[in-house]
ChimeraX commands (.cxc) that place a marker at each C-alpha (Angstrom):
marker #1 position 201.89,143.34,206.46 radius 0.5
marker #1 position 203.33,143.21,210.30 radius 0.5
marker #1 position 201.81,141.64,212.74 radius 0.5
marker #1 position 198.72,143.95,213.99 radius 0.5
marker #1 position 198.90,145.40,217.45 radius 0.5
marker #1 position 196.53,148.33,219.04 radius 0.5
marker #1 position 199.01,150.89,221.33 radius 0.5
marker #1 position 197.62,153.74,223.72 radius 0.5
marker #1 position 200.26,156.03,224.51 radius 0.5
marker #1 position 200.14,159.10,227.32 radius 0.5
marker #1 position 202.65,161.05,226.13 radius 0.5
marker #1 position 203.06,164.96,226.14 radius 0.5
marker #1 position 205.49,165.33,223.15 radius 0.5
marker #1 position 204.15,164.00,219.74 radius 0.5
marker #1 position 207.74,163.39,218.74 radius 0.5
marker #1 position 208.67,160.56,221.52 radius 0.5
marker #1 position 205.42,159.46,220.26 radius 0.5
marker #1 position 207.04,158.68,216.46 radius 0.5
marker #1 position 209.88,157.86,218.09 radius 0.5
marker #1 position 207.08,154.28,219.68 radius 0.5
marker #1 position 205.68,154.45,216.29 radius 0.5
marker #1 position 208.33,153.47,214.67 radius 0.5
marker #1 position 209.94,151.79,216.18 radius 0.5
marker #1 position 207.23,149.23,216.63 radius 0.5
marker #1 position 207.11,149.32,212.87 radius 0.5
marker #1 position 210.77,148.48,212.74 radius 0.5
marker #1 position 210.47,145.60,214.65 radius 0.5
marker #1 position 207.65,143.98,212.01 radius 0.5
marker #1 position 204.64,145.60,213.99 radius 0.5
marker #1 position 201.17,147.15,211.76 radius 0.5
marker #1 position 200.75,150.23,214.39 radius 0.5
marker #1 position 197.73,151.20,215.34 radius 0.5
marker #1 position 197.66,153.57,218.34 radius 0.5
marker #1 position 195.58,157.42,219.69 radius 0.5
marker #1 position 197.79,159.62,221.72 radius 0.5
marker #1 position 196.28,160.96,224.37 radius 0.5
marker #1 position 198.09,163.97,227.33 radius 0.5
marker #1 position 195.44,164.04,229.72 radius 0.5
marker #1 position 193.79,161.85,232.07 radius 0.5
marker #1 position 189.83,162.40,230.33 radius 0.5
marker #1 position 191.84,161.43,227.13 radius 0.5
marker #1 position 192.94,158.43,229.14 radius 0.5
marker #1 position 190.01,157.37,230.50 radius 0.5
marker #1 position 188.28,158.13,226.94 radius 0.5
marker #1 position 190.28,155.92,224.72 radius 0.5
marker #1 position 190.43,153.00,227.41 radius 0.5
marker #1 position 186.27,153.60,227.14 radius 0.5
marker #1 position 186.31,153.69,223.75 radius 0.5
marker #1 position 188.29,149.95,222.23 radius 0.5
marker #1 position 190.88,147.58,223.96 radius 0.5
marker #1 position 194.26,148.38,223.79 radius 0.5
marker #1 position 197.27,145.28,222.73 radius 0.5
marker #1 position 199.30,147.78,224.33 radius 0.5
marker #1 position 199.91,150.81,226.87 radius 0.5
marker #1 position 202.61,152.98,226.52 radius 0.5
marker #1 position 203.13,155.87,228.99 radius 0.5
marker #1 position 205.84,158.98,230.42 radius 0.5
marker #1 position 206.98,157.69,233.60 radius 0.5
marker #1 position 206.18,160.82,235.07 radius 0.5
marker #1 position 202.50,162.08,234.00 radius 0.5
marker #1 position 201.47,165.65,236.32 radius 0.5
marker #1 position 198.47,165.92,233.89 radius 0.5
marker #1 position 197.35,162.41,235.65 radius 0.5
marker #1 position 197.26,163.83,238.89 radius 0.5
marker #1 position 194.03,164.15,241.37 radius 0.5
marker #1 position 195.95,165.89,244.08 radius 0.5
marker link #1:1,2 radius 0.2
marker link #1:2,3 radius 0.2
marker link #1:3,4 radius 0.2
marker link #1:4,5 radius 0.2
marker link #1:5,6 radius 0.2
marker link #1:6,7 radius 0.2
marker link #1:7,8 radius 0.2
marker link #1:8,9 radius 0.2
marker link #1:9,10 radius 0.2
marker link #1:10,11 radius 0.2
marker link #1:11,12 radius 0.2
marker link #1:12,13 radius 0.2
marker link #1:13,14 radius 0.2
marker link #1:14,15 radius 0.2
marker link #1:15,16 radius 0.2
marker link #1:16,17 radius 0.2
marker link #1:17,18 radius 0.2
marker link #1:18,19 radius 0.2
marker link #1:19,20 radius 0.2
marker link #1:20,21 radius 0.2
marker link #1:21,22 radius 0.2
marker link #1:22,23 radius 0.2
marker link #1:23,24 radius 0.2
marker link #1:24,25 radius 0.2
marker link #1:25,26 radius 0.2
marker link #1:26,27 radius 0.2
marker link #1:27,28 radius 0.2
marker link #1:28,29 radius 0.2
marker link #1:29,30 radius 0.2
marker link #1:30,31 radius 0.2
marker link #1:31,32 radius 0.2
marker link #1:32,33 radius 0.2
marker link #1:33,34 radius 0.2
marker link #1:34,35 radius 0.2
marker link #1:35,36 radius 0.2
marker link #1:36,37 radius 0.2
marker link #1:37,38 radius 0.2
marker link #1:38,39 radius 0.2
marker link #1:39,40 radius 0.2
marker link #1:40,41 radius 0.2
marker link #1:41,42 radius 0.2
marker link #1:42,43 radius 0.2
marker link #1:43,44 radius 0.2
marker link #1:44,45 radius 0.2
marker link #1:45,46 radius 0.2
marker link #1:46,47 radius 0.2
marker link #1:47,48 radius 0.2
marker link #1:48,49 radius 0.2
marker link #1:49,50 radius 0.2
marker link #1:50,51 radius 0.2
marker link #1:51,52 radius 0.2
marker link #1:52,53 radius 0.2
marker link #1:53,54 radius 0.2
marker link #1:54,55 radius 0.2
marker link #1:55,56 radius 0.2
marker link #1:56,57 radius 0.2
marker link #1:57,58 radius 0.2
marker link #1:58,59 radius 0.2
marker link #1:59,60 radius 0.2
marker link #1:60,61 radius 0.2
marker link #1:61,62 radius 0.2
marker link #1:62,63 radius 0.2
marker link #1:63,64 radius 0.2
marker link #1:64,65 radius 0.2
marker link #1:65,66 radius 0.2
view
């Protein structure tokens, strides 16, 4: 079993999320993750537990408050 890691992934693409998780597992990590698409889901996930790593798209229009 690999090194445990909790990952929050802010990503609208399930395929991209799967790629991140697969690469982390290939790197020897036992990945527990949650994928969120919107700011409200991100805030709830941040409040629900501590994360070892957060991965996000560079551009997240759904997160804009403007």
